[in-house]
N, C-alpha and C positions, 0 to 999 in steps of 0.2 A: 528400538522396540519392534522394528518391522519384521524381524525374523522369528518372533516368538508368538505362539498362541493366537489370541484374538486380534493382534496388531500386525500379523504377517501380511505383507502386501508386496507382491512382485510386479504389479502393474504400474508403469510409469505413464501418467496421464499428460505429461509435458510433450508438446510437439517440438520437433527439432527446428531450429532456425537455420535455414539453408542460405548459401550465397550462390547467386546465379551468374556472377561475373568474377574475373580474376581478382583475388585478394592481394593487396599490396601492404606489406608492413614496412613502411618507409623510414629509414634512418634520418633522424633530425640533426645528427651531428653532435649531440650532447651525450657525453659519456663520463663515467666515474671510474677512471682507469680501464681495466679490462673486466670490471665487475658488473656495473649497471649501465643501462642506456635508456634512451627516450625515443619511441617510435610514434609515427602517425599512420593511422589506418585509412585506406582509401581504395576506391574502385574507379574504373572507367576514366573519363576526361578529368575528374577531379584529381585523381592520382597522377595522371600524365602532367597536369598543370603544375602540381607541386614539385615533382621531380624536375621540371624545367626551371621553375622560378624560385623555389624554396620559400614562397610567401604564403601566408594564411590570412584570412579576413573574416572567418566565421565565428561561431560561438564555441569557445574551448571546452572540451570535456576531457577529463583526465581519469583513466582507469588504472587502479592500483590492485595488482593480484595479491593473493594470500599466500599461506604456507605452501611452498613447492608449486606455486601457481605460475602460469605463463602469461606474458604480455599478449600473446595471440588469442587469449580468451576474449579479448575486446572485440573480436570480429563480429560476434552476434549483434551487440548493440550498435557497433559502427556501421554495419551493413544496413540494418533497418533504418537508422537515422538518415544515412545518405540516400538510400533508395526512396524513402518516403518523402523527403524534401524535394528530390528531383521529380518524382511522379506528380506531386501536388503543386510543383512549380512555386514553392514558397519564396518569400522575399529574404529569407534567412536560410543558412545552412550551418552545419556543425563541423568542427574540426576535432576529431576524436583521437586523442593522444592515449599512449599507455607506457608505463614504465616497465622495463624488463629487469627484474631482480635476479635473473639467472636461475630461477626455480629454487631460491634460497629457502631453507627451512626456518622461516621466521617464527613458527610456533614453538620452537625449542630453545630460543635464545633471545633474551632482551637486547643483547648487543646488535643482533641482526635488525630488530625493529627500530632501534635508535639510529642505526646507520641509514636504514631506508628512509626514516623521516627526515634525516639531514639531507639525503639526496633529493627527496621530494621538494624540500625547500628551495634548492638550487634549480630543480627542473621547473618549478613554478615561476621563478624569476627569468629563466631562459624562455619559457613559453610567452611570458609577458612581453619580452623584448622582440619576439617574432612578429608582433602586431605593430603596424604603423599607427593605428588608433587603438588605445588601450581598450580591452573588452570590459563588459560590465562585471565580469567575475568568471572564475573557472568552476565548472560543475564537477565535483569530485565523485567518483564512483568506485567504492571499494568492496572487494570480495574477501570475506573471512578476515584474516589478520591484516589485510590491506586496509580495512576500515580503522584499525587501531593505529596504523602508521599515519593515516590522515588526521585522526584526532590528536595524535601526539604532535604533529606538525602545527595544527591550529592552537594547541595548548601553549606553544611558545609565545611568550609575550612580544617577541620581536616580529611575529608574523602579522602582516597586513591583512585584516579581516575583509577588506574591500576586494581582495583578490580571490575570495571564495564566494561563489553564488549560493551553493547548497551542497549537502553531503548526502549521498545515497549509499547505504551499506547493505550488503546481502550476506546472511549467515555470519555476522560478525559477533564475537563474544564481548559485548560492551561491558557486561557486569563484572567479569572476572576472567583471568587467563585459564584456558582449558587445562594447561599443564604448567602450574606455577613451579617451574624448575629452579629458578634462582630467586633470590630475595629482590634483585633489581627489577625483575618482571612484576612482582607484586607492588613495588614502589611506583612503577610506571603507570599502572591501572589507577593507583591511588592519586597520582598527580593529575591524570586526566579527569577523574571524578571531581577533585577539588577545583580544577579550572572551570568545570561546567557549572559551578555554583557562583562564580564571580560575575560582577556586573558587566565586565568586558564581554562576556559571552551572552549572558542573559538579556542584555540591552541591545545586542546586535541583531542583524537580520539572519544570522547563521542558524540554520535548522538541520537536524540530523534525522534521517528516516532509517530505521532498523527493520529490515524485512528478514523474517525467519521462514524456513521451509517446512516446519512442522516435524512430525515424528519420523519422516523419511531421511532427515538429516541426522545420521548416526555419529557425526564428528562433533558438531556443536549443539549442545543441549539448548532447547528453545529458551529455557529460563535465563541462560547466559546472554541472550540477545536483547534482554530488557534492561533499561537503565534510566535513571532520573534525567529529566530534560531531554529525553530522546524519544521521538514518536515511533512506537513499535507497531508493526502490522504483520500478521501471518499471511502467507500466500493463500490460505484457505478462505480468508475474509475479503480479499481484493476482488472487486467486481470483474467479471470476464476472465478471472484466473481460476478461483475456486478449486484449487488442488494443492497437494503436498509436493515438495520438491527436495531432492537429496542435495548434498553439499556441493556437488559439481554442476548438476543440471540447472541449479538456481541461476547460473550465469547465462545459460543458452536457452532456457525454457521459453519458447516462443510467445506463449500467452503472457508471461511476465515481462519479456523484453518489449513487446508491443505496448503493454500498459505503462512501462517506464517512458517509452517514447511519447506517449500522450502528455505526461507531465512536462517533459522537456519542451514539447511544442507549445504548451500553454505558457511556460516560462519565456520562450523565445518571442512570442507574440508581443509581450509587454514586460520586459524585465523590471522596469522601475516600479510598476504596480505590484509585481511579485515581491519585491523587497519591502514594500509598505505593508503587505498582508501576506507574509510567507506561510503562516500556519493555515489560513483559509484555503490557499492553493493545495497545500499537501493534504489537508483533510478531504478536499473535493475529490482527489484522485485515489487516496488510500483508505478513506473512511466512508466515502460516498461514491456516487456513480461516475463522476468526472464529466458529466454532460454539461454543455453550455446551453442553458435553457432560456428561451424568449419569455418575456412577461405576457401574462394573460391579457388580452385586449378585447373585451366585450364591446359590442356596438352600443350606441346610445339608446336604441329601442329595445335593448335586451331586458327581459323580465328575469328577476332574481328569485330563486327558491329560498325558502327559510330552513332552519334547522329541523322544523317539524316534518319536512319532506323526507328526512332520513330516519327511518325507524326500524332497524338501524341502518338498512341499505338504502343508498340514494338512487334515484332514477338515473338511467344512463344518458341523459340529455339535459341541456339547459345549464345555468350557472347557479352555483350555491354561494350566497353571501351571508356571513354570520358575524355578529359582534359577540365576542367572548365575554359574557357576564357570569355572575354567580351560578346560574343554571347550567352553564356549559363548561365550567372549570373542571369538572370531573370527567370530561369526555376526551376521547382520543379519535383522531381522524386518520383514516387510511385510504389512499387513492391508488388504483392500478391503471396503467395505460399501455397500450401497444407503442412501440418505438416508431416514430415517424421521421421523415427526412429533416425536418426543422422542429424538433420537440419543444414544447413550452412548459413552463412551470406547472405542476399539478396542484400545489398549494402556495398561494401568494399572499404575503403579509402586506396589506396596502396602507396601514396607518404609518404616519411619520414618527410616532412615538415608539415604534417597535424597534428600539435601538439595542435592546439586550440580545446578545448572540444566542441565548438559549431558546428565544422565540423564533425558531427557524426549523423548517422541516428537514428530516433526514431523507435523502433521496438515494435509492440504490436500484441496481438491476435485480429483477426476479429471475430472469434468464436472458438469453441473448436478445430477444425481441420484445421483452416486457420490462418496464421499470415501475417503481412505486415511490410514493412519498408518505411519510408517517410523521405525525406531530401530536404531542401532548398539549392539549389546550390550556392545561394548568399554567404552562410557561408563558401563555399569551393573553393573560387577563387584561381587559381593557382595549384589546386590539381587534381590528376587523380582518376577516380572512375571506379570500375569494378562491373558488374552485371551479374550473371548467369540467362539467360532468359529461360532455359530449363523447360518446363511444368509450366511456370509462366505467370502471367499477369503484364504488366508494362506500365506506361505512363510517358512520358517526356513532360510536358506541361509548358506554360508560365503563368504569372499572369492573363492575359486575359481570360484564360481557367479555372482558378481556383477560382478567386474571383467574387462573385455575387455582384450586387449593394447593398449598405447598406440598411438595413431594420430597420426603426424607428417605434417603437410602441408608439402611442399617443392616447389620448381620450379627449373629450371635456366636459364631465360631470362626476360627481362623480359615482363611481361604487357602485350600490345598491345591486346587487346580487353577490353570491359567485362565480358563473360561468358567465364570461363576455368575449365573443369572441372578441378579439381586432383586429386581422387582419389575412389574409391568404396570404401565399407566396408559389407559385408553381414553380418547376423547375425539369429538368431532370439531372441525374447524370451519368456520365461515367467516372470513375476514382476517382477524388476527387473535392469537391466543398466547398468553404469557404464563409459563409454568416455572415457578421457583423451586429449584432442586438444591437441597442441602445434604452434605455427606457426613457420615459418622467419623471418617477419618480423612483428613485433608492430604495426608502423605501418600498418595496413590495416583495411579493412572486409570482413568475411567473411560469407558466407551459407551456411547449412546447410540442404540440402534433405532432408526425410525422406520417402521414397517407400516405401509399404507394398505388399507383394506381394498381399495379400488384399484383397478388396472389404470395405470397412468397413460393418458393420451398425449399427443403432441401439443395440444392447446391447453393442457392443464397448467395451472400456475400454482407453485408450491415452493416453499423454502423454510428450512429450519435453521435457526441461528442459536448457537450455544455460546454464552458470553460470560466472562468473569471480569474482574477489575483489570486484569492485564492481558488476557488473550480472548480473541473472538474467532470462532470457526463457523463456517456454513457447510451445509450438506451439498452433495453433488445434485445440481438441478436437472441432470439428465438421467439420473438413476430411474429405472423402470421397475423390473421384477425383483431385483435384489434390493434388500434394505440399505438405506443410506447409513453410513457409519461415521460418526464424529468422535475422535479420540481427543482427550483433553488431559494434560498434566495439571493436577490440582496444586 
């Protein structure tokens, strides 16, 4: 849709991921005739050491390219992971492998995908034997059709699930083949879908993340990247990414690569804990801020404010402590804070009976130096909530302050032009506003223009989120004079 009318966009907001040392794509010695091979990416002393010893002892990552893709696409993630671990002097490091499928056109033949999955199985066994001490599992990273090859591998009943730590896929058509050229290809997707309904997968630690690039990906429709039992996220809704990425740059987009590295670092710090609560870790990095927040620690002599102090805005000092009873069940709490060196929780549930996962705040970045937490107190009835208001903005509001009247988009005649202004809706925002928009026709592509009346300054805090059951998008937090645009396939 990018080349037409209101969705035309020639601007690529992705920053390039550069390598500042010599890149080494090292042959591991494992081949499939003259067709496929397995490489290890490395730079500096790491590469020199492997070429001398042929030994590895880090956390294995395996990159699987897609249709006509190259194993050398692994360099962006491999370089960031290696340099980041060396600069931070971590106790762990990563061994970043990639399979070379010789740029095979896997999107045009089920036989190619099947052969690639078979080679992947053998490559996994080969990598496993390279370690003197078995690793906790291999982190699979698949681009486009490479994600399907990974899922087909895991679907094999003979595959040991303990050899897989997690599966990250980028622009992968999980729902259906983009070009169902042969009957076997349709059957292949059907097999994958049926496998992901079985107890073998559902009761395991295996989780799949599907990252789509939005409308700039003109090869893989975003609706294809959604699937049951797969956690989907758009690049526009990932904190500190907030952009669309085309089919190729989703592999090297620096904002996204660095965000992926944060998840892998979180896994590397405590793999066993990750396996116990995999979805919590994935949600933290893809649905929330990814911040590791300290608990609020008020002193013994601290005086606590009551809910009456927030009508609706709370004072920017002191501590707020409220017990959620019938009077507060219709309230919502929003807290904004500047990002500090060691950030702490903005909203903390302090009761031991707050065991339900729904009674937890959503924490996201508003922009690079500001984050917020939002919670619906209706989900926390009978619990006590603690908030540190020091140098923070906070609102305690009820539904009448939050929800605007429903907004229905309709038209009486057919749309003949690509740009068709349907309606305007204006409102002031202090804290948070929720606007429900319903559409006359769900089979359309809609664009929401957010035009702000005031000139945006550097310290302004604003964010618009457009969310449906399957896709969430955020506007550009750095937009100033031009209106922010959010495009959404209904």
